[in-house]
Structure formats: C-alpha cells, structure tokens
N, C-alpha and C positions, 0 to 999 in steps of 0.2 A: 431461438434457432432461426436459421434461414428458412422462411416459410415456403419458398419455391422448392427448395430441396426436400423439405419435409413431405410435401405432397408427392414429389416424384419418388422418393424412397418408399413412402407408404404404398404407392401403387406397385412398385417393384417387388415389395415384400408381400403383397396381397393383403394389406391391412385395410379393410373396407370400412370400419366403423370409426366415425369421428368422435373425439373426446370433447367433453365440456371445456369451456374456456377456464384457464386457471385463475384463481382468485389472488389478487394482490392488493396492497394498501392503496386506498384513496389518499392522495397527498395534496396539500394546498399548493399555491403557486411558488412558495419558497423564495419570495422576492428578496434580493440582496442589493443594498445600496452602499457603495464604498467611495469615500472621498479620494479623488485623484488630483493631480496637478492641473488638469484641464476641466475640472467639474466634478460630477458624480457619475460613476459607472454603475449601471443597473443590469441585473439579469434575473430571469425568472423561469419557472419550470413549465414545460409543455408536457402534458400527460400522455401516456401511451394510447389512450382512447380518444385523444383530441382530433387526430387526423389533420387534413389540410383545410378544414372548413372553420377552424377556430382561430379567430384573430384576437387582438388585444388592444386596449386603450391604456395608456400610461398617464398617471396623474402625479403632479407635484403640489402639495399643500391644497388639494382639492381641485386644482385646475388641470385640465387635460393638456398634456404637452406633446404627445405623439400617439399615432395609431399604427397598427401593424396588421398586415394581411395574414392569412393562413399559410403563406409560403415564406414569410420573413422570419429571420432569426429572432430569438427572444432575449436580446440584449440591446443596450442603448447607453450612450454617453450624453448626459445632460450638462451642457456647457454653462448653463445658468444655475446649476444646483450648488447649494452651499451646505455647510456642516449642519445647520439647523433645519434643513428641509425634511419634509415627511413625504413618503412615496407610497402609492398603491397602484395595483394593476387590476384591470377588469377584463375577463374574457369576453369576446364578442362572438355570438353564435346566431346565424341567420339575421344579422343586422341588429341584434338585441344584446345589450350589455347584461352580463351576469354579475351579481354582487361581488365586491372585492373582499379579500382577506383584510385584516386589520392593517392600517398604515404602518410602515416600518421607518425607523430612524437610520441615519447615515452612520456607517462605521467610520471612525476616525483613522483607522489603520487598515491594512489589507488582511487583518485577522480579527476575529472576535475572541475576546478573553472570557473564558468560563471559569468562574471561581469555584473551587471545590472545598469540601469539608474533609480535610486530611485526617485519617485515623491516627490515634496515638500509637506509637510503636512500642517496642519492648526495650529491655536493658541493652540489647545487642543488635537492634535493627530499627530502621525507620521505613516508612511507606512512600512509594512513588507511583504515579499513575501509569498503568500498563495498558493491556489490550482493551479495545472497545468493540462492543457489538451494538447494532442500531435496530430500532423498530419503533413503531408508533404505539406506545403502550396505553395512551389515554384517548385515542381516536380523534385527535384534533387536526390530523393531516400533517403533523410535523414529526420528524424522527427524534426520538429521545436517545440518550447515550447511556449504555449499560457498561460501566467502567469496572475493570478488575484492578484492585490495588495490589501491587507487588511488594512484599517485604524485602528489604535489602539482603536478607539471608536466605532467599529462595534458592532452590537447588535444581541442577540438572539431575535426571534420574540416576546418572552414573556416580553422583556425589553423595556421600553420607552426611548426616547432620540434620538436626531439627530446624524447623522453620517457624516463622510467625504465621498467624492465621491468614487465610485468603479472605479478603473483604471485597464485596461487590456492591457498588452504588448505582443508582439510576438518577440521571440528571436531565432536566429539560435544557435546551440550548441556551436559555437565558440564565442558567446557573441554579435554578430551583432544584433542590434535592427531593426526590419523591420517596426514596427508601434506601435502606442499607441492610444487606444480608451478610452475616458472619458464618463462614463455612465451618469454623471450629478447628480444634487441634487434630482431628482425624482426617483432614484433607491437606495433603502436603502442598506447599507452594512451589511452583516451577512451571515452565512453559508447557510441559507435557501432561500435567495433571488435570487442570480445570479448563474444560472446553465449554463455552457458553453458547446456547442457542436461544434465539429470540424470533418469534413468529406468531401470526394469528392462526393458531391451530384449530380453534373452534369456530372460526368465521363470524365472530361477533363484532368485528371492526376494531378490536384492541389486541395488541400483541401480548403473548405470555412469555415467561422466561423459564428455561429448563437447564438444570445443571446437576452434576453428581454431588451427592451429599453424604453425611454420615452422622453418627451420634455426636452431639455438640453443636450441630448447625442450628442457627437462629434465623428465623424468617424476618421479613421487613417490618413486622409488628414487634419484634424483639423477643418473640417466644420460641422456645425449642420446638423442633418438628414433632408432630403428635398424631399425624394421620397415617392410615394404612400400615406399611411396614414399620413406621416409626412409633406407632402407638405403644406406650409402655416402655420405651427404650430408656436405658440408663445413660443419660447425657453427661454424667460425671466421668465416664470411662475414658482413659487415654490409651489408645492402642499402638502408639509409637514404640518401636523397639529402640535399643540403645544406639543404633545408627540413624535413627530418625525415620526409617521406613515403616510403612503401615501395611503389614502383611496378614493381619487378622482383624476380626470385627466386622460388623454389618457394613454393607455398601448399598446406598440407595440412589434412586433417581427421583428428583422432586420437581414438580412444575409449580411455579409461583404466579400469582396474579401480577401482571406486568405493571399495573398502575399503582398497586399498594405494596407489592413484595410479599404478600401474605401467602403462606403455604396453601395450595389447593389439593394436591394429591402427592403421595409418596409411595413408591413401589421398590422392591428389591432391584438393584442395578444388575442388569443382564447385558453383556456377559460378565459373570462374576469371576473373581480371581482364581478359584479352584486351586489346583496345585501350582505353586509359584514357578517351579522349574519347567513346567510345560510351555512357558512363554519364552524360554531361551536362556535363562540363568536362574540361579537359586537365591540371589541376595536381594532381589527386589527392583531391578532396573527395568527389564523389558515387560514385566507383568503390569506395570502401571503406565504404559504408553497409550494415551487416549486420543481419539479424534472425534469430530462431530460435524454434521452438516444438516441443513434442511433439505428436503427433497419432496417433489410432488409425485408420490408413489401411486396415487389414484388419478393423477392428471388434473385434479381440481384444487385441492388444498394442501398445504405443507404438512409433512410428517417430520418427526425428529429421528435422526439416525445417529446412534452412538456406537463407537467402535473401541475395542481393546486389542492391542497388539498388531504388529506388522513385520517385525524382524523375522519371526518364525510363524507361530500360530496367529491367526487373525479371526476375530469373532465380531460380528456386527448385529445390532438389534435395531429394528425400526419400531417407533412408538407413535400412537395417535392420542389426541386429547379432544374430546367432544364437548367439553364444558362441565362434565361430571366425572368421567372415568379416564384414567391414564392406562391405556391398554397396549399390549404388544401386538404389532402387526405381523412381524416375522423375525426369525433368528437365523443367521448364517454363521457356520463354524467351519473354518479351514484348519484342521488339526493334524493333517498328515503331510509329512515332508514330501516335496516334489509334486504335490497335487493341488489343483485349483489355485486359490489365492494364498496358500502357505508361502510366507517369505516374500511376497510380491507387493507389499504395501509401502507407503511413503510416510514421511514426517508431515504430510498434508493430505487432504482429501478434497474431492470435488464431486459435483453432481450435475446431471443434465440429461435431457432426452436425446440420446445419441443414436437410437435406432428408429426414430420416427414414429413410434407407436403412441405418442402423447403422454407417456409416463417417464419419469426420470430414472436414470440408472446411477449407480454409485461408482465413481471412478477412483481407483485406489493407487494409481501409478502404473504398475506392471500387470494389473488385472482389473476386472470390472465385475460388478454384481448387478443383476437385473432388478427391475422395479419390484418383482415379487420375491426377492431374496434368493434367487437361484444364480448359480455361477454362470458367467458369460464367457470369459476367456482369460488366458494368462500369456504374457509375452515371454516369460522366463528370464527377464532381465534383472529381476530382483529389486531390492530396496533402494529408495532414492530420497534425496533431500528436498527437491523442488520439482514442481510440474506446473504446466499451463494447459488449460482446456479451452479451445476456441476453434473458429473456422480459420485455422492458420494457413492451410493450403487451399485456395479457392478452386483448384482444379481437381481436388479429391472430394468426392461427395461427402457431405456431412462435416463432422468435427474431428479434430486431431488432438493428440496429446504430445507435448514436448516435455521430456523427462530427463533428469540427470541422475547419475547413480553413485551410491556410496559403497557398493559391494563389487568385488571382482566380477567381471573384468572392467568395472567402472564405466566411464564414458558417458554417452548420451544417446537418445534415440527419439525419432518422431514416429508415432504409430497412429493408425486409424482407431478412433475412439469407439467405433461400433464393433469392429472385428478383432482388434488387436494386431492387425497386420502391420509389420514393420515397414515404414516408408523409407527410412534410412537410419543407420545406426553405426556408431564408431566407438571404439574402446579408448581408454586413456591410461596413464601410468599410475594413477592414484585416485583417492576419494575425490569425487567431483561434487563439491558442496553447494555450488551456486549455478543457476541457469535462468535465462529469461527468454521469452518469446514476445516480440513487439514489432509493430509495423512502423519502423523508423525512417524508411527510405522509399520515397515514391517511385524511384527508378526501378525497383524490383517488385515483381508481382507477388502478392501475399506478404506474410510476415517474415522477419529476419529472426535468426536463432543464434544464441551464443551462450557460453558457459565458462566456468572457471577452469575447465580442462585445458584450454589454450586461449590464445588471443584472437582466434579467427571468428568471423561472423559468417553464418551460413544462410543459404536460401532454403526454402522448404523442400527443394529437390536434392538437398545434400551437397550442393556445390558451394565452394568458398566464395562468398560475396566480397568480403574484405579480408585480406590476409594480414595477420598480426595487428588488426584493428577491431576493437570491440567497444560498444557503449558500456555504461555502468550496469552491473548485474545485480539489481535488487528489485525494485518495483517499476512497472510501467504506469503511465498516468496520462490523461488528456488535460492539457493545461492551456496551450495557446489556441489560436483560432483555426488551425487547419485540422484535417482528419487523421493525422498521423499520431503515433504515440510519442510522448516525451518520457524522460526517465527520472524516477525519484529514488534517491539514495541518501540515507541519513537525513540531513536537513537541506539538501540541494536538489533542485529541479533543473535538469539539463536537456539540451536539444542536440540531436545528432546532426552534424553538418556533413552531408555526403561529399561536398566539394573538397573540404579540407580533411575529410575522413577523421573527424574527432568530435567529441562531445563538448559543447559550449554551455557554460552556466546561464540558465534562463532566469532563475529566481533563487535567492538565498533566504532561508527562513531562520528566525530565531527559535530557541527552544531546544528540546532534546527528543531524540528518537528512543525506541524501546528495544529490549531483548539483546542487550550487550552487543556482540559483534554482528548480529543480524541487522542491527540499525534500521528496524522497520518502524513506521509511524504507529501511533496509537490506533489510527484508522485512516484509510484512504478510500474515498468513494464519492459518488454523486449524491449528496444529501441536501444541497441548497442550490438556488439559482438555476441556470440553464444546464446543459448536458455535460459541461466540463466538471472535473472532479475536485473535491475538497481534500485537504490534508490536515489531520489533527496531530499536533505535537504537544509536549508538556514542559513545564519549567523545573521538573525534578521534585516538586513538593505539592503545590496546591492550586495550580492553574493549568488549564488547557488552552491551546491556541488553535482556533479553526481558521485555516487559510483558504481563501478563494481567489480565483483569477480575476484580473481586471483587463484582460486582453480581449478586444472585440472579436467576434466571429461572424461570418456571413452565412453560416450553416445553421439551419433549423433542424433540431433533433429532439425527440422526446427524451424525458429523463431516463438515464441509463438504468435506474432502479426499476423500470417497467420492462426491461428485457429479461426474460426468464433465466438465462444462464448467468447474467450479471447479478441479478438479485440473489441467486443462490451463493454466488461468490461473496457477496456482502455477509452472508450468514456464516460461512466457514473461514473467513479471513483471519479471525482471532485464533484459529486452531494451530497449536504446536508451532512449527516453523511457518510463520505467516507468509501468504502469497497474495499478489494483487488480483482483483476480480477482472474478468474478461467478458466482452460481449459474445453472444452466440452467433455473430455474423461478422464479416469483414467490413469495417466501417468505411475505409477509404474506397473500397471497390464498389460500395453501394451509394456513392455520392448523391446525397439529397433524394435518394429513392430507397430510403431505409425500410426494411420489412416491418409491417404492422404487427405488433404482438397480439396474440390471441388471448386476451385477458379480460377479466371483469373486475371492477374495483369494489372492494368491500368497505362499507362505511363512507360512501360517497356523500360529501356535504355540499357539493356543487348545487346551487339553486337551479331548480328545474320547474317548468310549468306544470300545474296540476292537470291531471287527466282522469277521464271517466271511461273505463274500459268494460265493455260487455263480456261476460263470461258464461260459458256453459250453455245448456239448452234453454228453451223458452224465449219467444220473441219479445222484444221490448215494446212492440205494438201488437195488440191482439183484439180480435172481434169475437165476442162470446155472447151467449144467451144469458139473460138475467137469471140469477139463481145458480149459475155454474161458477166453479172456481177458475181463476186464471191459471195458466201453466206457470209455475214459479220460475223466476230468473234472478240473476245476480249482476250487479255492477261493481267492479273493483275501483276504488278511489286511490289514485297514485299521487304522491308528492303533495299531499294535503292531509289535514288532521281529521276531516270528516266532511259531511255534506248534508244539505237540506233538500227536501222534496216537496213540491207544491202542486196542488190540484189533482190529487188522486181521488178516484171515485170512492164513496163511502163503502166500507167493507174491505178495501185493499190497503195493505200497509207496506212500508219500506223499513225493515228492521236493520239497524246498524250493528255490525259485528266488529268490535274493536280489535279482535285477534287477527282477523284477515283484512281489516280495513275495507270492508265491502258493505253494500246494501243488498238485502235479500227481499225481493218483492213477492208477496203471496196474498191470498185472501179470496173472498167471494163477494163480488159487488152486490149491493143492496138496492141500487138505483140504476135506471137505464140512462142512456145518453152518450155523448162523445166527450172524452176528457183528455186533453193534452197536458201532460204533466211535465215538470221541469226539475232537473237535478242541478244543484249549484254547489260547488265545493266550498269549503271554508278552511281557514288556517293554512293556506298555501303561501308560496312566496309572493310578497307584495308587488315585486317588480313585474311579475307576469299576470297578476290578477286572478280572478276566479275562473274556473272552467264551468261550462254549462252543457247540458245535453237533454233532449226532449224525447218523449215517446207518447203513444196514444192508445187509449182504451176505448173501444166502441162496444157498448153493452146494449143489445137488442132485447126488447120485451116481446116475447112471442104471443102474448095475449093482447097486445095493442092493435087497434084497427089500422089497416094500411089502406090509404086512399090512392096512393100513386106509387109507381116504381121509378127508380132512377133510369135515365135513358140507357137503352141497350142492355139493361140488366134484367135477368129473369129470377123470380123468387118463387119458392115453393114451400108449403108447409106440409111436412111429412110426419105422420104418427106411426111409430113402430112399437112393437111390444118390448123389444130390448135394445134395438140399435137404430141409429139414424144414418141414412145414406144420402149422398148428393144426387143430382139429376142424372149422373152417369153411372149410378149404382155403386159408388165407392163408399166404404165405411168411413165416416168422419167422427163419430162419437157414440159411445155406448150410453143408452138412456133407458129410463123406465117409464114408458107410456106418457110422453110429454111432447107438446108441440115445439117445433124448432124451425125458424126461418133460415133459408139458405139462399145465397146469392152467388151467381157466377157471371 
C-alpha cells in the first residue's frame, strides 16, 4: 500500500498502534542472462529491504564488468557477452561485496523451456498444463512452480459429465519435478473447482501448499490421505453421480509439505456443501463455485482464505497453519438474500489492507469482509466476472476497485475499497464479461478503465478518455522500460499508442494460453530478473515457456513480489477467472520515489557480518568481592554458528545455548585480580570475518592488605551484620558479617 496514505488514514481513523512488519519470502537475485543481437541482456532482482544503499557488481566469467550504485537500475547489456558466458552479480553494502548466488548461463532464446512430466490421460482425454501458483517451497530463494494439469474433458460447473482426475505437480524452474499430487475421482476438473494456495504459513522459510481434497486423494509420496478427517476413510468410494457432479461424500482441506508434497494435516472443508439448493440451484452448479486467496489477517504472516459461493449465498473460512495444527481462524456466512455479501461476489477474489489498520481485508467484488471475518460493506451491484484492486485514482485516499458485472443492470463501476462508496457507475445492455484497469497513457492522471460493455476508455473520474477506442481487455503487464502498463492478451503483448489511439504489438510469443476463451497465461508475474514481469505459456503437452523482457530500463524498483498487494495477487491469480496482479500504489505517479514496503524477509540467506549483542540485565564488566557471584548476563551471537571465550577468571563460565544461539555468563570467581575476557565468533561468513567483543571482571580480595589508594579515590571497609552500604549510606549488597571494600 501507499505508506504515506496508510499513515494519514490511520491517524484519521484514530488507529494508534503500529503492527509488526509482514513476513515475506527472502529471494535471491534471480539473475537472468538472455542472448540478444547486440550481446547479452542481464537483469536482476532488488529486494524490498535493499533501499538505496545497496549497489551491485556484475561479473562475466569471474571478471567484473560493471558496477552500479544504489540508485541505478538493475539491468545491463553486455556487448561483449557470448552464448557460453557465465554471469553472477554481487550486492555491495557499505563498500563491501556480499557473496553472489551461483553463476547463471545465457538463455539462447527470450524464453526458458521447462520440460514437464505429462501425466497419462484416459481413453477419452489427455492432459495439458494449466494454472500455476508460485512459492519458494525449499527455501533456496527461488520461486517454484505449482502446476495444475487440466484434463481435456474438464467442465464448467454448468456442464454435466465426468472428468479426468486433477493432477498437481511442483517443479523447480530448471525442470526438476519435486512431487505429484493426484486429487482423485471425487474432485471434479474445471476452472471453478480447484483453487491452489501456496505460502509460508508457519514462518519456517519454506512455503506450504493447501487445496481442497476428498477420498481418493494421494499426496506427493503416493499415499492416500490418512491424517485428521481422512483417517480411516474409504478411498475406493466414487461419489460422482450420473451427471458427473459430486454432491455427497466427505470434503476436506489438506495442507501439504511444499518441498515433498507429503500430507501434513487434513480437516473437514468448511464451508461444507450442506443443502445443495441453498447455493442457488439444485443440480450442482453454484454449490461448487470456489475461490481462495492468501491474506495477512494478523498483519504479520499469511493465512489461507477459502470461499464457497458468490451468486447467492457466500461463505468464507480463514485457516492458519503453525507447523503442527491446521486451525480455523474465523468463518463468515452470508445466507440471507439482500443482506451483507449475499449475491455480491465475483468469479475472482482479492485481498489487501484497504482500511489502513495493518491487517488485510477480503475484497469480493461488490462487498468486503474485514480481517476479523466481520462484514464491511456491500455496493449492491451484484455478481461480476472481473475486478481490479489498486490505487487506481491517486486523488481518492487509499485503494479502489474496478468491477464489471454479469447481472442486471450489468455495466461497471469504480468504488472505494475501504467504504464501498461508488465513485462512478454505469449500466449496459447485457452481461459485461471483461474489464481491465491499467495505466496505459501518461497524459491522463491515474489509471484508465475499460470493459467489454462498449469501446470507450474512461478516466477514474468517469469521463470518456477515448471514445470508441479501447486497448485489449485481458491482462495488464510491465514489459518495456517505462512505468506504464502494457497489455497481455493470449500470446501477444501490446503497447497503447496514445497518439494513434491504438494498441501496437510489442512482442509476440510462441506457445498457448489457458482456459479456452479467457486466453490467460499459465502465470504472469515478477518471478525473475528486475521488476518487469514474466509470462508463462505452454505447448499444449509437456513444456512450459517462461518469457522475460530484454528491453532496458532506467528505473530502479524493488521486486514487485515484495509489494504486499502484488504478492497477494500472485497467490489468487490462479483462482477461477484469472486476473492479473496489481501494485498497491500508482507506479507512474511515484517515479523513482517508490514507497518502501514494511516487510521482514523470512529465510534470508544473504551473507551478513557476525555480531555479538548484549541482552538483558547484568553488566558485561563488573567489580565484585572475591567469593561473591557475578550478576549473570547473556550475549546473543548473530549470523554465526557459535563463539569462544578467553581469559575468564576461575569460577566464571560462559555456557553456550544452541537453542537461542547465545552465551550465558555466571559463576563465582575463586581468584582475585583483573580479567579482560574476549568473545570471538566462529562459523560466520568468511567474507566478513569473525566478530570480537571484550568485557572486564575486577575481583577484589577484602582480606588483602592495601598499601595505597588510587588517586582521588576513597575506600572504606564496612562491616555490617546483614547489609553493606556505601559512603553515602546507600545499600549496595546484602551480606552476612563480612568485610567489603568500596570505592567512589
């Protein structure tokens, strides 16, 4: 979100407590090298935590070829690069290089081919690659691809007929398959049935995978589900009726280990189907309309949000995973016609902090649900096919929703994402099935809006910007070097030419899009290189093509995946009628002064210098009497495996705690004297070297003869029955009849 607005809105709403930074994936630099006619084009990732103090050094075959300051863009064309060159990039912080990721090879084409293990089909169907969700499942700083295979006999909910099983694979970008999950015969194949969520829900630095399951589902180890609600289930049961609908039998939600695909927990799927006709029909269409998104409901880590229904009844459940238990956070149910979110949902879902409280809300199209599962507002405009959430109108505080409508009176509207207030709205003569919000023209402030209702392009104020002229209405994308949106439709990327008032083809890709007439990519988003977005298409059988741009840019921007609104968009993009992700701020309007995301990176592998940090009470330098115990204290060791301590007085120890990575100092000295001890870390990053820190113990022997005093110091030996006082009468130590020297 726009941080300046968040602060202002929080003050206006009287929200005084700041939330903890939200956790996101640590990502490596994602360096991409592509052979071009004039050399090799390279681009790499700036993290959302880098700021403008992180520079870079770029290497070819081990030799430095270029350096970049913290204000320069993270792309470069190496005119001396050849197809066999190897490249690496090192971040530079405070003048010191940080170790690079592994060197990368040069792509021979503008796309990377990922070879897939195509499942065997049946007698009347074959499989093709369909929607993809992304996440770092093994903690290496690289996005993996969680791919849903679509059987050729998959169905829209309105169509009867049995389908092949839904198969889900996980691949590394280099094509290595990590696992395969077979959802079985009791999960129907089609765009509205299986919604995939991927996220690091337990903050262990590795993403998990969650999806609706049923009897017959096999996990990544090839075993039938057996935990929780699935324990003792009859996996031989086929609950499909004669029309292919599944209107009886258990429904589950399972969370799988993202790295292995192994089942970790299974619970009953809530919202359950209940009475089929309560969702809008009796034959099984609207009861099985599902949506899903990640959302930071506690402001810190992602939760899973699964939804059933939107034409009429709408029910939503939020789940959390802590590494051991899959638990329900809240449940929302809009079951009464004309009230709350009943009938106000879309074929898509979005999420984001729209009210500035640090927690994400669920945006349903014509209504919204707060982070705690409570109803927020309804616009009354009803169900729709497409929507876009972003800072579309920079003059309206916060975020806005552009939505098109499938139900009478049809049309489109722009409304405030926090309040639901309509900013402008018009009706149309029929079902408006397509709509896009994109900033395609620099001559107009804010985004432009258009839809299938007519050929006009509108401003965010509701004025016709271009009459009878509209760009392609599918996905928006950042592809060239400016800060405006380009358009992605099917396999074509185009650029709006405001002078000629037309879209011009910018780049034509090979391969196929997905989802029949929707013609959406397998995935579109920033998963490699700099902040521009990649497009994934398929060959119809056993290959993916990951396309990346080779157009230079002068703009430095952190990875879009570290913008909170955008990252949530990456999670819900695969849901039902796929929509493109948006940033939570207006990119063009924030030229090179982009808001800094309030995030912390989980699983950060970036080399860092070792550190020795004093914790808690007890001074690291103490003066005590012989025979007395020291006041215990602790040093935490950061970015190192351990530490050694030298020159402690006899009787004092430094005990290593592997759980907390700390040294605990305690004990009773048995000898007098002055002891300067030194702590030295071990096992830290070699480039930074070891860290050291010193402290001092002075142990006085009260029975020793004193022949002289230090200059300007006064000493006194006090004997008290139970307490020792200094020369001003202040209690300094409880004792039992023992001499004690004091100095002031």
